[in-house]
Steps between C-alpha positions, in 0.01 A plus 500: 500500500637853524506661155622850593827440314387204295414542133469279196626543146285310251495455122877458486730301275749370755864429422778375728273299730596175675268303272384633160167684509345441159175697537386829653691539826464679832737617770403568862716761672506539876710791616834482319475129420328270257253281686374291208545474121346273243205449266229754565245221498683345797504819710421400861157611619659669803608781266165543323419823685845657483544807275597389152634649181455357152822515298309428177735233374827681562821310559631494859856406588708547811650849501835498326834487682821664374763299687821668377533879467747779565218752520674748733791682339622840390557623145474313171740343251350578163841595360613141559209383288643710219849359558374144476327584173840627380656164584622519860422200722350518849831375643704758305280783625526374857880472487520857364322638805145479373242243594409449862772733629352797310163442666679485835621856448148623425345305789752626752421855389127462554335526841231261619221742404626519143549125475145448622356753255684340210403145598127567529428536125681174434297327769177655372571357152519152650189542714303619198558155347360303793816462709454485879837370625839642397852402603750790515877470539763735631838493326538848353642653816806284563564694817332429829272802524376497139429128509288556809334804341393294199344237722323764709351646182388157387325444832343849479328412173258277693373808682447682172316232302290184561778252430718245676872578474767237563856627532828335410838624623727511195815655639703252293379650172813671369837622622491880547774714350665565836549124547612416147722191515412446868180299491573311821567822687170638373318194636675533836467875543167583328289204389494292816465798741218636281327161503520485879363854526216426259404192697513690830268766355258240358562613145600174328276204420772314308864521390599514133825528305641530149732209423670599177841575354426874516377475858573238769635145494313205648742496792435867574124454473521205739633732770190717459272198498662364817428829677145501370444149627645595841243782512218263408435654157425298185729547199464533127747578222555667164674204336638396164379810315810586295719196564504186711658576838357224720248727667205270448675208664595724793140622534379141499741404777354779709140400425434832326150612416601560140771546244426777251598563136666159427587554134828309546364237738505136388324175577718440803383831640138406430548170688653685797214748506241223491667316786512820708137590425598829335316718251655609172417868453522582130551860395420537128508880517873500563551229237312715248649836596859372493432308178624177653497180295575234766170365624443373853476117514121493479478134392723388788304705749178340376651152496615522860185669627653836598222758542553795264405853599506813284583852614569839345849548650401870490829690514654802327767326295417153374121475532316834530175307491192577709250267332449152637250430219769570241735284706253213462492549123882510490515181704287329237655649186866503607519202738216293348302471821135410462241763600409276794865489610520878466195556719626253760835681478352833615267350764566173684865451403580868558352467850718195563807695384429748780431234763129598513248217532192714559443627145540422133204262471125531543429269795348515849727660754705696247509878486221652294747678272322465169512637147176528303554516125294590198607173346356157436803273527833533685700481176376850414722642776818372334382508143462874445763773484450848643142434610381494859168318553486558877149579616576526873763403755405375847747522789412310815140467386453870426464652154777749424 
């Protein structure tokens, strides 16, 4: 057997494996993939001469996946944080010209080089916590060129850091000031042409939208979804965050990868998601930062077997969060997820929310994107606040 790019990790506590590994574990890595994983005592003899490394009892999980971010944007909205503390609601701020539209102004004024420079520290914060895959949305341009610029910057991040970036076209994020009261015209003249241009340039991996009373109706989002489907792109949706608008049911009819937020979703929505094979992406950072009180229907999602993912929703206005570990803790403390559900939510279920079946679990054939932790049990990752136990991140089998 050729061992030039084969190596073995031994002395590991393995989590997120196909079958539980209850003793000292080992992982065989060949190139960028996992070739074998299991009890160290069962390690096949064919790998006995391969280079090995003793992890001395450290915990190993799949590298983490942040499956919902708005990482690329201009400016910040700290003043809105102050306004909310003074009693203004997110919706009131948005209707007064703040919110997403204020970030649009800052993003349009920044060139691609500036957007890249400002995004890198946010990305680095995620990578430092064991993240190896990040989804990034457009949606702060709301004109054709800036939407494309955001997606180009997202793609460029892969050349700057060892990370996989998945992009989502979010042209239907908000109605820009110049189209106030003319949402359908905006979709016709900006959103759909920008989507076609993004697809032609290979910049979009999926199509997203914001179905909400301060954004777009279900009927308007359906026009965007129909175009996405015609282009062969999967869809996903910001749904039922501030009110129930029927977005989840629409997403289910289109076989969406996920519906995200879901504070105002109900059991009927959970049933529709289960039938469509969708993932529920929960975003406790936004729930916390906006001081929401309406919880997503966690019990219904569990009852109907809807996979639950967790993500930072990193954005300048409603979730300026760049810690997926803190997100896990919030998922447990605010939404009452178990630590096991939280870990699955930032690994296997997060991968499913992005349509990726080659990561998120430690198993043969999967990418060797791994996180090695100075921890004994997986619950430590969700159970501490402001502490990062990462020992080392591996991307495609290589330490980084």
